[in-house]
C-alpha positions in Angstrom: -4.1 -7.9 31.4 -1.1 -5.7 31.8 1.2 -8.6 31.4 -0.5 -9.5 28.1 -0.1 -6.0 26.8 3.5 -5.9 27.8 4.0 -9.2 26.0 2.4 -7.8 22.8 4.6 -4.7 23.0 7.7 -6.8 23.4 6.8 -9.0 20.4 6.1 -5.9 18.2 9.3 -4.2 19.4 11.3 -7.3 18.3 10.1 -6.8 14.7 12.5 -4.9 12.5 9.6 -3.5 10.5 8.5 -1.5 13.6 11.8 0.3 13.8 12.0 0.8 10.1 8.6 2.6 10.2 9.8 4.9 13.0 13.1 5.7 11.2 11.2 6.3 7.9 8.9 8.9 9.7 11.9 10.8 11.0 13.8 10.5 7.7 10.8 11.8 5.7 10.4 14.7 8.2 14.1 15.6 7.7 13.7 15.4 3.9 10.6 17.6 4.0 12.6 20.2 6.1 15.4 20.2 3.6 13.1 20.7 0.7 11.2 23.5 2.4 14.3 25.2 3.6 15.7 25.3 0.0 12.4 26.4 -1.4 12.2 29.3 1.1 15.2 30.9 -0.7 13.0 31.8 -3.7 9.4 31.3 -2.5 8.6 34.1 -0.1 5.9 36.8 0.1 7.3 40.2 -0.9 4.1 42.3 -1.1 2.3 44.2 1.6 0.1 41.6 3.3 -2.5 44.3 4.2 -3.1 44.9 0.5 -3.6 41.2 0.0 -6.0 40.9 2.9 -7.9 43.9 1.6 -8.3 42.2 -1.8 -9.6 39.1 0.0 -12.3 41.3 1.7 -13.3 42.8 -1.6 -13.6 39.3 -3.1 -15.7 37.8 -0.2 -18.0 40.8 0.0 -19.5 39.8 -3.4 -21.2 36.7 -2.1 -21.2 36.9 1.7 -25.0 36.7 1.7 -25.0 33.4 -0.1 -22.0 31.6 1.4 -21.4 31.3 5.2 -17.8 30.5 4.5 -17.4 34.0 2.9 -18.8 35.6 6.0 -16.3 33.8 8.2 -13.4 34.8 6.0 -14.5 38.4 6.2 -14.5 38.3 10.0 -11.0 36.9 9.9 -9.7 39.3 7.3 -11.0 42.4 9.2 -9.6 41.1 12.5 -6.2 40.8 10.9 -6.3 44.4 9.7 -7.6 45.7 13.0 -5.3 43.7 15.3 -2.3 43.7 13.0 -2.1 39.9 12.7 -0.4 38.9 9.5 -1.5 35.7 7.7 0.9 32.7 7.7 2.0 33.3 4.1 3.4 36.7 5.1 5.4 35.4 8.1 8.8 33.9 7.9 9.0 30.1 8.0 9.3 28.8 11.6 9.1 25.6 13.5 5.3 25.9 14.1 4.5 26.4 10.5 6.7 23.5 9.6 4.9 21.2 12.0 1.6 22.2 10.4 2.9 21.7 6.9 4.3 18.3 7.9 1.0 17.0 9.3 0.5 15.4 5.9 2.8 12.7 7.1 0.0 11.6 9.4 -1.5 9.7 6.5 1.7 7.7 6.4 1.4 7.1 10.1 -2.1 5.8 9.5 -0.8 3.3 6.9 1.8 2.0 9.4 -0.8 1.6 12.1 -3.1 -0.2 9.7 -0.3 -2.5 8.8 0.4 -3.3 12.5 -3.3 -3.8 13.2 -3.7 -6.1 10.3 -0.8 -8.3 11.2 -0.9 -8.4 15.0 -3.6 -11.2 14.9 -3.0 -12.9 11.6 0.7 -13.4 12.3 -0.2 -15.6 15.3 -2.2 -17.8 12.9 0.6 -17.9 10.3 3.2 -18.8 12.9 0.9 -21.3 14.5 1.3 -19.6 17.9 -2.4 -18.7 18.4 -3.2 -22.0 20.1 -0.3 -21.4 22.6 -1.9 -18.1 23.5 -5.4 -19.4 24.0 -4.5 -22.4 26.2 -3.3 -20.0 28.9 -5.7 -18.9 31.6 -6.6 -15.5 30.1 -9.8 -15.6 28.1 -9.9 -15.0 24.4 -11.4 -11.6 24.9 -8.5 -10.5 27.1 -6.0 -11.8 24.6 -7.6 -9.9 21.8 -8.1 -6.7 23.8 -4.4 -6.8 24.8 -3.5 -6.8 21.2 -5.8 -4.0 20.5 -4.5 -1.9 23.3 -1.0 -2.4 22.0 -2.2 -1.0 18.6 -3.5 2.1 20.4 -0.2 2.5 22.2 1.7 2.3 18.9 -0.7 4.8 17.3 0.0 7.4 19.9 3.7 6.6 20.0 4.0 7.0 16.2 2.1 10.3 16.3 4.3 11.6 19.2 7.4 10.6 17.3 6.1 12.6 14.2 5.3 15.7 16.3 8.5 15.6 18.3 10.7 15.0 15.3 8.9 17.8 13.4 9.5 20.1 16.3 13.2 19.3 16.7 14.0 19.3 13.0 11.8 22.4 12.3 13.5 24.3 15.1 16.9 23.5 13.7 16.0 24.5 10.2 13.6 27.4 10.7 13.8 28.7 14.3 11.0 30.3 16.2 8.7 33.2 15.5 6.3 34.4 18.2 4.3 36.5 15.8 2.3 33.7 14.3 -1.1 32.8 15.7 -4.0 30.8 14.4 -7.3 32.6 14.1 -10.7 30.9 14.2 -14.3 31.9 14.6 -16.7 30.8 17.3 -20.3 32.1 17.3 -19.4 35.0 15.1 -16.4 36.0 17.3 -12.8 35.8 16.2 -10.4 34.1 18.6 -6.7 33.5 18.7 -4.9 30.3 19.5 -1.1 29.8 19.8 0.2 28.0 16.7 2.0 25.4 18.8 -1.3 24.5 20.4 -3.0 24.5 17.0 -0.4 22.0 15.7 -1.2 19.6 18.6 -5.0 20.0 17.9 -4.5 19.2 14.3 -2.4 16.1 15.1 -4.9 14.8 17.7 -7.9 15.5 15.5 -6.5 13.1 13.0 -6.3 10.3 15.5 -9.9 9.2 15.7 -10.0 8.4 11.9 -6.6 6.7 12.2 -7.9 4.6 15.1 -11.1 3.8 13.3 -9.3 2.5 10.2 -6.9 0.5 12.4 -9.8 -1.0 14.2 -11.4 -2.0 10.9 -8.1 -3.7 9.8 -7.9 -5.3 13.3 -11.5 -6.6 13.0 -11.0 -8.0 9.5 -7.7 -9.7 10.6 -9.4 -11.2 13.7 -12.3 -12.5 11.6 -10.5 -13.9 8.6 -6.9 -14.3 9.7 -5.9 -12.4 6.6 -3.5 -9.5 6.8 -3.6 -8.9 3.1 -7.4 -8.5 3.1 -7.3 -6.3 6.2 -4.7 -4.0 4.8 -6.3 -3.8 1.3 -9.8 -2.9 2.6 -8.5 -0.4 5.2 -6.2 1.4 2.7 -8.9 1.4 0.1 -11.2 2.9 2.7 -8.7 5.6 3.5 -8.0 6.7 0.0 -11.4 6.2 -1.6 -13.7 6.5 1.4 -13.6 10.3 1.6 -14.2 10.8 -2.1 -17.1 8.4 -2.1 -18.6 9.9 1.0 -18.4 13.4 -0.4 -20.1 12.4 -3.6 -22.9 10.7 -1.7 -23.2 13.8 0.5 -24.0 15.9 -2.6 -27.1 13.8 -3.3 -28.3 12.4 0.0 -28.6 13.9 3.4 -28.2 10.5 5.1 -24.6 10.6 4.0 -23.9 12.6 7.1 -23.9 9.3 8.9 -20.9 8.0 6.9 -17.6 7.9 8.6 -15.3 10.1 6.5 -17.9 12.9 6.4 -17.3 13.1 10.1 -13.5 13.3 10.2 -12.8 15.5 13.3 -9.8 17.2 11.6 -12.2 19.4 9.6 -13.2 21.3 12.7 -9.7 22.4 13.7 -8.3 23.3 10.2 -9.2 26.3 8.0 -12.4 26.0 6.1 -16.0 24.9 6.7 -17.3 21.4 7.7 -18.4 19.2 4.8 -22.0 19.8 5.8 -24.0 22.3 7.8 -25.9 19.3 9.3 -22.9 18.1 11.3 -21.1 19.3 14.4 -18.1 18.1 16.5 -20.4 16.4 18.9 -22.4 14.7 16.1 -19.2 13.6 14.4 -17.8 12.2 17.6 -20.9 10.1 18.2 -20.9 8.8 14.7 -17.3 7.8 14.8 -17.7 6.2 18.2 -20.7 4.1 16.9 -18.5 2.9 14.0 -15.7 2.1 16.4 -18.1 0.2 18.7 -19.4 -1.8 15.7 -15.9 -2.8 14.4 -14.5 -3.7 17.8 -17.7 -5.5 18.8 -17.7 -7.7 15.6 -14.0 -8.5 16.2 -14.6 -9.6 19.8 -17.7 -11.6 19.0 -16.3 -13.5 16.0 -13.0 -14.2 17.6 -14.7 -15.5 20.7 -17.0 -17.8 18.8 -14.7 -19.0 16.0 -12.8 -22.3 15.9 -9.1 -21.6 16.1 -7.0 -23.4 13.5 -3.5 -22.2 12.7 -3.3 -21.5 9.0 
């Protein structure tokens, strides 16, 4: 199995597109840093942050009885005043804030991983090499799983490249600031978390959804040998799935079982979960069930189908 995985990694590393993706991630991170650095010369907070936080308290006091989110924001605002913890907009730009601001590139990473997942099987059919793989001693299941493990390795590698490049470039452009901390509420108690640790949590919390979409693309590719179909469906799911799930959630309670409603990133970023009926454990179970469904279908169909190079 290890030999099969190594073989898949070697084949993927030999593709120019893989290196172009990695270079593009680093280049986009550098461009973002340049734009943010130039914007910082005229976009900065000049007022007293305490006055701003006090205004927030007055605002949230008006409807704290009706909205749980308001009560949480009051706890955070009062904690900032009592413990002298300034909000991020009142702190000078630093490497940790840049990493957090640059996490939007994770969506691009997801697209790249979807592209790899959609082509790693279909390319074997197009090149006519699928039969050469399957005449060897390893079973079809092992061959397919080795490709899937390679996808997971690339997913974590791309994410690591994004975080490391964000750290290095952010440190060069903005430096460090030990003042900044992330505040969050657990059981009515405000807690602090180092911003560097928060940045890692945000990145990792986006991985389950990325892996789920990649698994969907992988399953479609294994079932139909079509990378175009796999990429199209997965990308459509990424961009339209969340909107559709939220709309359904407004009308039906059963929508809490839909995948995008249970994106784990909502639990580590500011704001409330999409529904009061979900929790990190519930969302993890839902996403795991979808993952099990997708990978199960891929393995079953690939094992049963008649292999013909297209």
